[in-house]
TORKOL-4160 file (C-alpha; in steps of 0.2 Angstrom, whole numbers, padded with zeros to 4 digits, m for minus):
143
<pt num="1" X="0227" Y="m0361" Z="0025"/>
<pt num="2" X="0239" Y="m0376" Z="0031"/>
<pt num="3" X="0253" Y="m0369" Z="0037"/>
<pt num="4" X="0262" Y="m0385" Z="0030"/>
<pt num="5" X="0255" Y="m0382" Z="0013"/>
<pt num="6" X="0254" Y="m0366" Z="0010"/>
<pt num="7" X="0260" Y="m0357" Z="m0006"/>
<pt num="8" X="0266" Y="m0374" Z="m0008"/>
<pt num="9" X="0262" Y="m0382" Z="m0027"/>
<pt num="10" X="0249" Y="m0377" Z="m0041"/>
<pt num="11" X="0233" Y="m0368" Z="m0041"/>
<pt num="12" X="0221" Y="m0372" Z="m0050"/>
<pt num="13" X="0216" Y="m0390" Z="m0043"/>
<pt num="14" X="0203" Y="m0396" Z="m0036"/>
<pt num="15" X="0191" Y="m0407" Z="m0021"/>
<pt num="16" X="0181" Y="m0417" Z="m0034"/>
<pt num="17" X="0168" Y="m0429" Z="m0027"/>
<pt num="18" X="0165" Y="m0444" Z="m0039"/>
<pt num="19" X="0151" Y="m0459" Z="m0037"/>
<pt num="20" X="0164" Y="m0475" Z="m0037"/>
<pt num="21" X="0158" Y="m0488" Z="m0041"/>
<pt num="22" X="0152" Y="m0472" Z="m0059"/>
<pt num="23" X="0163" Y="m0462" Z="m0058"/>
<pt num="24" X="0148" Y="m0451" Z="m0059"/>
<pt num="25" X="0157" Y="m0431" Z="m0056"/>
<pt num="26" X="0141" Y="m0423" Z="m0040"/>
<pt num="27" X="0154" Y="m0409" Z="m0037"/>
<pt num="28" X="0168" Y="m0401" Z="m0041"/>
<pt num="29" X="0177" Y="m0387" Z="m0026"/>
<pt num="30" X="0188" Y="m0374" Z="m0031"/>
<pt num="31" X="0204" Y="m0379" Z="m0019"/>
<pt num="32" X="0220" Y="m0370" Z="m0021"/>
<pt num="33" X="0235" Y="m0380" Z="m0011"/>
<pt num="34" X="0237" Y="m0378" Z="0006"/>
<pt num="35" X="0214" Y="m0377" Z="0007"/>
<pt num="36" X="0208" Y="m0384" Z="0021"/>
<pt num="37" X="0194" Y="m0394" Z="0022"/>
<pt num="38" X="0183" Y="m0408" Z="0037"/>
<pt num="39" X="0168" Y="m0423" Z="0036"/>
<pt num="40" X="0159" Y="m0423" Z="0051"/>
<pt num="41" X="0150" Y="m0437" Z="0055"/>
<pt num="42" X="0141" Y="m0448" Z="0069"/>
<pt num="43" X="0151" Y="m0464" Z="0075"/>
<pt num="44" X="0138" Y="m0479" Z="0072"/>
<pt num="45" X="0145" Y="m0485" Z="0091"/>
<pt num="46" X="0146" Y="m0472" Z="0099"/>
<pt num="47" X="0135" Y="m0461" Z="0094"/>
<pt num="48" X="0146" Y="m0443" Z="0095"/>
<pt num="49" X="0151" Y="m0434" Z="0080"/>
<pt num="50" X="0170" Y="m0437" Z="0074"/>
<pt num="51" X="0176" Y="m0422" Z="0065"/>
<pt num="52" X="0191" Y="m0427" Z="0051"/>
<pt num="53" X="0201" Y="m0409" Z="0045"/>
<pt num="54" X="0210" Y="m0410" Z="0031"/>
<pt num="55" X="0220" Y="m0401" Z="0020"/>
<pt num="56" X="0224" Y="m0400" Z="0002"/>
<pt num="57" X="0244" Y="m0404" Z="m0005"/>
<pt num="58" X="0247" Y="m0409" Z="m0020"/>
<pt num="59" X="0239" Y="m0425" Z="m0027"/>
<pt num="60" X="0232" Y="m0428" Z="m0009"/>
<pt num="61" X="0225" Y="m0427" Z="0007"/>
<pt num="62" X="0237" Y="m0422" Z="0021"/>
<pt num="63" X="0228" Y="m0427" Z="0041"/>
<pt num="64" X="0228" Y="m0413" Z="0049"/>
<pt num="65" X="0216" Y="m0417" Z="0066"/>
<pt num="66" X="0201" Y="m0433" Z="0070"/>
<pt num="67" X="0190" Y="m0422" Z="0082"/>
<pt num="68" X="0180" Y="m0434" Z="0095"/>
<pt num="69" X="0168" Y="m0435" Z="0111"/>
<pt num="70" X="0173" Y="m0453" Z="0116"/>
<pt num="71" X="0181" Y="m0468" Z="0111"/>
<pt num="72" X="0176" Y="m0482" Z="0107"/>
<pt num="73" X="0177" Y="m0496" Z="0089"/>
<pt num="74" X="0188" Y="m0486" Z="0076"/>
<pt num="75" X="0195" Y="m0476" Z="0085"/>
<pt num="76" X="0212" Y="m0472" Z="0087"/>
<pt num="77" X="0217" Y="m0472" Z="0108"/>
<pt num="78" X="0237" Y="m0474" Z="0105"/>
<pt num="79" X="0249" Y="m0461" Z="0097"/>
<pt num="80" X="0262" Y="m0463" Z="0086"/>
<pt num="81" X="0276" Y="m0452" Z="0085"/>
<pt num="82" X="0271" Y="m0434" Z="0084"/>
<pt num="83" X="0256" Y="m0437" Z="0087"/>
<pt num="84" X="0246" Y="m0428" Z="0101"/>
<pt num="85" X="0230" Y="m0430" Z="0113"/>
<pt num="86" X="0221" Y="m0417" Z="0118"/>
<pt num="87" X="0206" Y="m0410" Z="0129"/>
<pt num="88" X="0199" Y="m0395" Z="0126"/>
<pt num="89" X="0182" Y="m0394" Z="0139"/>
<pt num="90" X="0172" Y="m0403" Z="0124"/>
<pt num="91" X="0179" Y="m0416" Z="0114"/>
<pt num="92" X="0195" Y="m0427" Z="0110"/>
<pt num="93" X="0203" Y="m0418" Z="0097"/>
<pt num="94" X="0221" Y="m0427" Z="0089"/>
<pt num="95" X="0233" Y="m0422" Z="0079"/>
<pt num="96" X="0250" Y="m0419" Z="0072"/>
<pt num="97" X="0250" Y="m0435" Z="0059"/>
<pt num="98" X="0261" Y="m0438" Z="0049"/>
<pt num="99" X="0249" Y="m0445" Z="0032"/>
<pt num="100" X="0242" Y="m0441" Z="0017"/>
<pt num="101" X="0231" Y="m0452" Z="0006"/>
<pt num="102" X="0229" Y="m0451" Z="m0016"/>
<pt num="103" X="0209" Y="m0451" Z="m0013"/>
<pt num="104" X="0194" Y="m0451" Z="0004"/>
<pt num="105" X="0180" Y="m0466" Z="0002"/>
<pt num="106" X="0166" Y="m0463" Z="0010"/>
<pt num="107" X="0148" Y="m0474" Z="0013"/>
<pt num="108" X="0134" Y="m0461" Z="0013"/>
<pt num="109" X="0123" Y="m0474" Z="0031"/>
<pt num="110" X="0105" Y="m0470" Z="0028"/>
<pt num="111" X="0103" Y="m0464" Z="0045"/>
<pt num="112" X="0113" Y="m0452" Z="0045"/>
<pt num="113" X="0124" Y="m0441" Z="0036"/>
<pt num="114" X="0141" Y="m0435" Z="0034"/>
<pt num="115" X="0143" Y="m0415" Z="0028"/>
<pt num="116" X="0156" Y="m0409" Z="0021"/>
<pt num="117" X="0163" Y="m0389" Z="0028"/>
<pt num="118" X="0174" Y="m0382" Z="0014"/>
<pt num="119" X="0178" Y="m0360" Z="0012"/>
<pt num="120" X="0161" Y="m0357" Z="0024"/>
<pt num="121" X="0149" Y="m0368" Z="0017"/>
<pt num="122" X="0142" Y="m0384" Z="0027"/>
<pt num="123" X="0137" Y="m0396" Z="0010"/>
<pt num="124" X="0127" Y="m0413" Z="0015"/>
<pt num="125" X="0138" Y="m0426" Z="0006"/>
<pt num="126" X="0119" Y="m0439" Z="0008"/>
<pt num="127" X="0110" Y="m0420" Z="0000"/>
<pt num="128" X="0122" Y="m0417" Z="m0013"/>
<pt num="129" X="0127" Y="m0440" Z="m0019"/>
<pt num="130" X="0110" Y="m0450" Z="m0010"/>
<pt num="131" X="0108" Y="m0461" Z="0005"/>
<pt num="132" X="0117" Y="m0475" Z="0002"/>
<pt num="133" X="0132" Y="m0468" Z="m0013"/>
<pt num="134" X="0149" Y="m0476" Z="m0010"/>
<pt num="135" X="0157" Y="m0460" Z="m0015"/>
<pt num="136" X="0175" Y="m0454" Z="m0018"/>
<pt num="137" X="0183" Y="m0438" Z="m0013"/>
<pt num="138" X="0199" Y="m0437" Z="m0025"/>
<pt num="139" X="0213" Y="m0418" Z="m0029"/>
<pt num="140" X="0211" Y="m0415" Z="m0049"/>
<pt num="141" X="0221" Y="m0403" Z="m0059"/>
<pt num="142" X="0233" Y="m0391" Z="m0057"/>
<pt num="143" X="0246" Y="m0401" Z="m0064"/>
């Protein structure tokens, strides 16, 4: 559980993965307030893994951290007040965000995969939704 969210808000929430164009649901996963999950993908330019970690917070996702191995196009290099960048010997981790998202959108490229890690599960989004799928991930229910 995310310390910033734990014990707050309604239960019964779900993370729903939908086709961004048709609204068809590919998956609906139980996710109580404070549930932490990550999405990992291979960066298209520097060809190394990037892992974005989020927490369910109300009807939104709070950004917790981004872990990456190399700077490159599209990778954040400037820190806003309160943000931290640390090297753990294997990767850089950017944290301390003050950002919320009502939804997350991805295009699932055929050459690589986006993997969702949640509650001990590993879910291939390309395997679930198909290559080239345009998906939207949202928090639903619990209101």
